[in-house]
C-alpha positions as CSV (number, residue, x, y, z in Angstrom):
1,M,-73.0,81.5,118.3
2,S,-75.1,81.2,115.2
3,R,-72.0,80.6,113.2
4,S,-70.9,77.7,115.3
5,N,-74.4,76.1,115.0
6,S,-74.3,76.3,111.2
7,C,-70.9,74.6,111.1
8,R,-72.1,71.8,113.3
9,T,-75.2,71.3,111.1
10,A,-73.1,71.0,108.0
11,A,-70.8,68.4,109.6
12,L,-73.8,66.3,110.6
13,A,-75.1,66.4,107.1
14,L,-71.9,65.3,105.6
15,L,-71.6,62.4,108.1
16,F,-75.2,61.4,107.2
17,A,-74.4,61.4,103.5
18,L,-71.4,59.1,104.0
19,L,-73.4,56.7,106.1
20,L,-76.1,56.6,103.4
21,A,-73.5,55.8,100.7
22,L,-72.1,52.9,102.7
23,F,-75.5,51.2,103.0
24,V,-76.7,51.9,99.4
25,A,-73.6,50.9,97.5
26,P,-73.5,47.1,98.4
27,S,-77.2,46.7,97.4
28,A,-76.6,48.4,94.1
29,S,-73.5,46.4,93.2
30,G,-75.1,43.2,94.2
31,E,-77.5,43.5,91.4
32,T,-74.6,43.1,88.8
33,L,-72.7,40.1,90.3
34,Q,-73.1,36.6,88.6
35,P,-74.2,33.6,90.7
36,D,-71.5,31.3,91.9
37,E,-72.7,28.5,89.7
38,L,-72.1,30.5,86.6
39,L,-68.5,31.2,87.4
40,V,-65.9,29.2,85.3
41,V,-62.3,28.8,86.3
42,R,-60.0,29.5,83.3
43,E,-57.6,26.6,82.7
44,Q,-54.3,26.7,80.8
45,N,-54.5,25.2,77.2
46,Y,-51.4,23.0,76.4
47,R,-50.3,21.3,73.2
48,T,-49.5,17.8,74.3
49,A,-48.3,14.5,73.0
50,T,-48.2,10.9,74.3
51,A,-45.0,9.0,74.7
52,Q,-45.3,5.7,72.8
53,M,-43.3,2.7,71.6
54,G,-42.5,2.7,67.9
55,T,-39.7,2.7,65.3
56,F,-37.0,5.4,65.5
57,T,-35.2,6.2,62.3
58,R,-32.4,8.8,61.7
59,S,-31.2,9.8,58.3
60,R,-28.0,11.3,57.1
61,Q,-27.8,13.6,54.2
62,N,-25.1,14.9,51.9
63,S,-24.8,16.7,48.6
64,T,-23.7,14.6,45.7
65,N,-21.9,15.0,42.3
66,E,-22.5,13.3,39.0
67,F,-19.8,10.7,38.3
68,F,-19.3,9.1,34.9
69,P,-17.3,5.8,35.0
70,Y,-17.1,5.5,31.3
71,Q,-14.4,8.0,30.2
72,A,-12.1,8.1,27.2
73,N,-8.7,9.8,26.7
74,V,-8.7,10.3,23.0
75,Q,-5.2,10.1,21.6
76,Y,-3.6,10.4,18.2
77,L,-2.0,7.2,16.9
78,G,0.3,7.4,13.9
79,E,3.4,9.1,12.6
80,E,4.0,12.8,13.4
81,V,1.5,15.1,11.8
82,K,0.8,18.8,11.9
83,F,-2.3,20.1,13.8
84,I,-4.9,21.9,11.7
85,E,-8.1,22.4,13.9
86,Y,-10.4,21.1,16.5
87,T,-14.0,20.6,15.3
88,V,-15.5,20.5,18.8
89,K,-15.3,22.6,22.0
90,R,-15.6,21.8,25.7
91,G,-19.1,20.6,26.7
92,D,-20.2,19.6,23.2
93,A,-22.2,16.4,22.7
94,V,-20.8,14.0,20.1
95,E,-21.7,10.7,18.6
96,K,-19.3,7.8,18.1
97,G,-17.3,8.3,14.9
98,D,-17.7,12.1,14.8
99,V,-14.6,14.0,13.8
100,L,-13.0,15.8,16.7
101,A,-9.8,17.2,15.1
102,R,-7.9,17.3,11.8
103,F,-4.2,17.1,10.9
104,S,-2.0,17.3,7.9
105,L,0.8,14.9,6.8
106,Y,4.3,16.1,6.2
107,A,4.2,14.3,2.8
108,S,2.6,16.4,0.1
109,A,-0.6,15.6,-1.7
110,V,1.3,15.9,-5.1
111,D,3.5,12.9,-4.1
112,F,0.5,10.9,-3.3
113,E,-1.2,11.7,-6.6
114,N,2.1,10.9,-8.5
115,D,2.2,7.5,-6.8
116,Q,-1.4,6.8,-7.8
117,L,-0.6,7.8,-11.4
118,N,2.5,5.6,-11.6
119,L,0.4,2.7,-10.3
120,T,-2.2,3.2,-13.0
121,R,0.5,3.3,-15.7
122,A,2.2,0.2,-14.3
123,R,-1.1,-1.7,-14.5
124,E,-1.7,-0.6,-18.0
125,A,1.9,-1.6,-19.1
126,Y,1.3,-4.9,-17.4
127,E,-1.8,-5.6,-19.4
128,R,-0.1,-4.6,-22.7
129,D,3.0,-6.7,-22.1
130,K,0.8,-9.6,-21.1
131,S,-1.2,-9.3,-24.3
132,D,1.8,-8.9,-26.5
133,R,3.7,-11.8,-25.1
134,Q,0.7,-14.1,-25.2
135,E,0.2,-13.1,-28.9
136,S,3.9,-13.8,-29.6
137,I,3.6,-17.3,-28.0
138,R,0.5,-18.1,-30.0
139,N,2.1,-17.0,-33.2
140,A,5.2,-19.2,-32.4
141,E,2.9,-22.2,-31.7
142,N,1.1,-21.6,-35.0
143,E,4.4,-21.6,-36.9
144,L,5.4,-24.8,-35.0
145,A,2.4,-26.6,-36.5
146,S,3.6,-25.7,-40.0
147,I,7.1,-27.1,-39.6
148,S,7.4,-30.8,-40.7
149,E,11.1,-31.3,-40.1
150,D,11.9,-32.9,-36.7
151,Y,15.0,-30.9,-36.0
152,G,13.2,-27.6,-36.9
153,R,10.2,-28.6,-34.8
154,Q,12.5,-29.3,-31.8
155,M,14.3,-26.0,-32.1
156,R,11.0,-24.1,-32.4
157,R,9.7,-26.0,-29.4
158,L,12.6,-24.9,-27.3
159,E,12.1,-21.3,-28.4
160,I,8.5,-21.4,-27.4
161,D,9.4,-22.9,-24.0
162,K,11.9,-20.1,-23.5
163,M,9.3,-17.5,-24.5
164,Q,6.8,-19.0,-22.0
165,L,9.4,-19.0,-19.3
166,E,10.4,-15.4,-19.9
167,Y,6.7,-14.5,-20.0
168,R,6.0,-16.0,-16.6
169,L,9.1,-14.4,-15.1
170,H,8.3,-11.0,-16.6
171,M,4.7,-11.1,-15.5
172,H,5.8,-12.2,-12.0
173,R,8.2,-9.3,-11.8
174,Q,5.5,-6.9,-13.0
175,E,2.9,-8.2,-10.6
176,R,5.3,-7.9,-7.7
177,S,6.2,-4.3,-8.7
178,I,2.5,-3.4,-8.9
179,E,1.9,-5.1,-5.6
180,L,4.6,-3.0,-3.9
181,Q,3.3,0.2,-5.4
182,Q,-0.2,-0.7,-4.2
183,Q,1.1,-1.3,-0.7
184,R,2.8,2.1,-0.6
185,I,-0.4,3.8,-1.7
186,D,-2.5,1.8,0.9
187,E,-0.1,2.9,3.6
188,Q,-0.5,6.5,2.5
189,I,-4.3,6.1,2.5
190,E,-4.1,4.6,6.0
191,R,-1.9,7.5,7.1
192,R,-4.3,9.9,5.6
193,S,-7.2,8.3,7.4
194,R,-5.3,9.2,10.6
195,T,-5.4,12.8,9.8
196,E,-8.8,12.9,11.4
197,L,-9.3,12.2,15.1
198,L,-12.6,10.3,15.7
199,A,-14.8,10.0,18.8
200,P,-14.5,6.5,20.2
201,I,-17.7,6.8,22.2
202,S,-20.9,8.9,22.3
203,G,-20.8,11.4,25.1
204,F,-19.6,14.9,26.1
205,I,-16.3,16.7,25.7
206,D,-14.6,17.5,29.0
207,N,-11.2,18.9,28.2
208,I,-9.2,19.8,25.0
209,A,-5.4,20.1,24.8
210,F,-4.2,23.5,23.6
211,K,-2.9,23.4,20.1
212,R,-2.0,26.0,17.5
213,V,-2.1,25.5,13.7
214,D,1.0,23.6,12.4
215,D,1.9,22.4,15.9
216,V,3.4,18.9,15.9
217,V,1.2,16.0,17.0
218,R,3.1,12.9,18.1
219,N,2.1,9.3,18.3
220,G,0.2,8.5,21.5
221,E,-0.5,12.2,22.4
222,V,-3.8,12.7,24.3
223,L,-5.7,15.6,22.8
224,I,-9.2,15.2,24.2
225,N,-10.9,13.9,27.4
226,M,-14.5,12.9,27.2
227,H,-17.1,10.9,29.0
228,S,-20.2,8.8,28.2
229,T,-23.5,9.5,29.9
230,D,-24.2,5.7,29.9
231,G,-24.1,4.3,33.5
232,M,-24.0,7.7,35.3
233,L,-23.5,7.4,39.1
234,L,-23.5,9.8,42.0
235,S,-20.4,10.3,44.0
236,I,-20.7,11.3,47.7
237,D,-18.5,12.2,50.6
238,N,-18.8,9.3,53.0
239,S,-16.3,10.3,55.7
240,T,-19.1,9.5,58.3
241,L,-19.4,6.0,56.9
242,D,-23.2,6.2,56.9
243,F,-23.6,5.4,53.2
244,R,-22.8,1.7,53.5
245,Y,-22.8,-0.9,50.7
246,N,-26.2,-1.9,49.3
247,L,-28.2,0.5,51.5
248,P,-31.3,2.1,49.8
249,V,-30.9,5.9,49.2
250,T,-33.3,8.7,48.5
251,I,-32.2,11.5,46.2
252,E,-33.7,15.0,46.4
253,T,-33.2,17.0,43.2
254,G,-34.8,19.7,41.1
255,T,-35.0,23.5,41.2
256,N,-35.4,25.4,44.5
257,K,-39.2,25.8,43.8
258,E,-39.8,22.3,42.4
259,R,-37.9,19.6,44.3
260,Y,-38.7,15.9,43.8
261,M,-37.4,12.6,45.1
262,I,-35.9,9.6,43.2
263,T,-34.5,6.4,44.7
264,G,-31.2,4.6,44.3
265,R,-28.8,2.3,46.1
266,V,-25.2,2.4,47.3
267,I,-23.2,0.2,45.0
268,A,-19.7,1.0,46.3
269,S,-18.4,2.2,49.6
270,D,-15.0,2.2,51.2
271,S,-16.6,1.8,54.6
272,E,-16.0,-1.9,54.1
273,L,-12.2,-1.3,53.7
274,P,-9.6,-1.2,56.5
275,E,-9.4,2.2,58.1
276,K,-6.0,3.0,56.5
277,S,-7.3,2.2,53.0
278,R,-10.4,4.4,53.2
279,R,-10.7,7.5,51.1
280,G,-14.1,8.6,52.3
281,Y,-16.3,8.0,49.2
282,A,-19.4,6.2,48.2
283,L,-21.1,5.6,44.8
284,I,-24.8,5.6,44.3
285,Q,-26.7,4.1,41.3
286,L,-30.1,5.4,40.5
287,D,-33.0,2.9,40.2
288,D,-34.4,4.7,37.2
289,Q,-33.1,7.8,35.4
290,S,-34.7,9.3,32.3
291,E,-32.3,9.6,29.3
292,N,-30.4,12.9,29.3
293,E,-32.0,13.8,32.7
294,K,-29.8,16.5,34.4
295,L,-29.9,16.3,38.2
296,R,-30.0,19.7,39.8
297,N,-28.4,20.2,43.3
298,P,-28.9,16.5,44.2
299,I,-28.9,15.7,47.9
300,A,-28.7,12.1,49.1
301,Y,-30.5,10.7,52.2
302,V,-29.7,7.4,53.8
303,E,-31.3,5.7,56.8
304,A,-28.3,5.6,59.1
305,V,-30.1,4.4,62.3
306,R,-33.2,2.2,62.6
307,L,-34.4,1.0,66.0
308,E,-37.6,-1.1,66.5
309,N,-39.9,-1.0,69.6
310,V,-38.2,1.9,71.4
311,L,-39.8,4.8,73.3
312,I,-40.2,7.8,71.1
313,L,-41.8,11.3,71.4
314,P,-41.7,14.5,69.4
315,R,-38.5,16.5,69.6
316,T,-40.5,19.6,70.7
317,A,-41.4,17.7,73.9
318,V,-37.7,17.8,75.0
319,G,-36.0,20.8,76.5
320,I,-32.5,21.4,77.7
321,E,-31.3,23.1,80.9
322,N,-27.7,23.5,82.0
323,G,-26.8,20.7,79.5
324,K,-29.4,18.3,80.8
325,H,-32.5,17.2,78.9
326,F,-35.9,17.4,80.5
327,V,-39.6,16.9,79.7
328,T,-42.7,18.5,81.2
329,K,-45.4,16.0,82.2
330,L,-49.1,16.7,82.6
331,V,-50.4,14.5,85.4
332,D,-54.0,15.0,86.5
333,G,-53.9,18.6,85.5
334,I,-50.6,19.2,87.4
335,V,-47.5,20.2,85.5
336,K,-44.4,18.3,86.5
337,K,-40.8,18.7,85.3
338,R,-38.7,15.6,84.8
339,F,-35.1,15.2,83.7
340,V,-34.6,12.4,81.2
341,F,-31.9,10.5,79.4
342,Q,-32.2,11.3,75.7
343,A,-30.4,9.0,73.4
344,M,-30.8,10.5,70.0
345,Y,-32.6,13.1,67.8
346,S,-33.9,12.7,64.3
347,F,-34.8,15.4,61.9
348,Q,-37.2,13.6,59.5
349,P,-39.4,12.7,61.2
350,P,-38.7,15.1,64.1
351,D,-38.6,12.5,66.9
352,A,-36.5,11.9,70.0
353,W,-35.5,8.5,71.3
354,I,-35.7,8.5,75.2
355,M,-34.0,5.8,77.1
356,A,-35.0,6.7,80.7
357,G,-37.2,9.2,82.5
358,V,-40.4,8.7,80.6
359,D,-42.9,5.8,80.5
360,E,-45.1,4.7,77.7
361,G,-48.5,6.6,77.8
362,D,-47.1,9.7,79.6
363,V,-48.7,12.9,78.5
364,L,-46.0,15.5,77.7
365,I,-46.3,19.2,77.1
366,L,-44.9,20.4,73.8
367,D,-43.0,23.7,73.6
């Protein structure tokens, strides 16, 4: 009996404790709650942009190569000679008139020296004969003055006339012989001047024909290809036809760490030719280029599209879903998804041209 009373008492105590906890807990927690007026609703922070009318531009870019329009195929002109040596190698810079190669003639140097010696002796003999014959004529004229007899004077006069005629004939023959010897020597000198191949322009050596010592070099044979750096152009693949004649161009060049921009203009483009005649090229002339400036990894940019007063917005405002473009509008704090008709992207600046689905002034959420 006593045991059952004690159990009942414990159950009542437990029930009382639970009821007390229910009444005390709300009052205790109510002391830590903030008033309603201090509560702030957390709103989502969006990066936004406003659709606006403006100018849409789209550039094309392509790598370029240096092109040198002033080139020279250096050929040997003259009779056959034997190759001796090249004095330059590929990539060398040369000035106009520099020696590029040397040859030797088949005729020996001894023969040339003998011809020069014979010419010298012929001139000396000519002067001696001239002096001797003139002296003989003067002596004959002096003797004529001492003859008083008419017949004797006439005979002596005839002899003097004959001597003068023989003198003129002999001197003419000697002069002609000397002239011919001089011509032969001049021809040999000219031939010897062709034993050196000279640079016709200032520039750089591109290619050299292979030759061994004593190889035959024939008249008209091209031995060296070179180019001049004057008037350097840039050649570019223009299969897209974006680099059109007279368009301004921007060239990016320099090392990977230090790139810089220079300007130029398209001076030739086959985009103007009939389709069957096109070869897909364009030539660019720089507005200003420092002398001997080497362009490193040049990339050409041209404004291929330019549209005035069209609706543009940042590219990051446009998404794509199942092949369709859409934007996310923010209207009075409400996010709305809207499919749009996008006409074109550009990379620099990163814009999108929208033809339908967005109005000027719309606030759009950026990705």
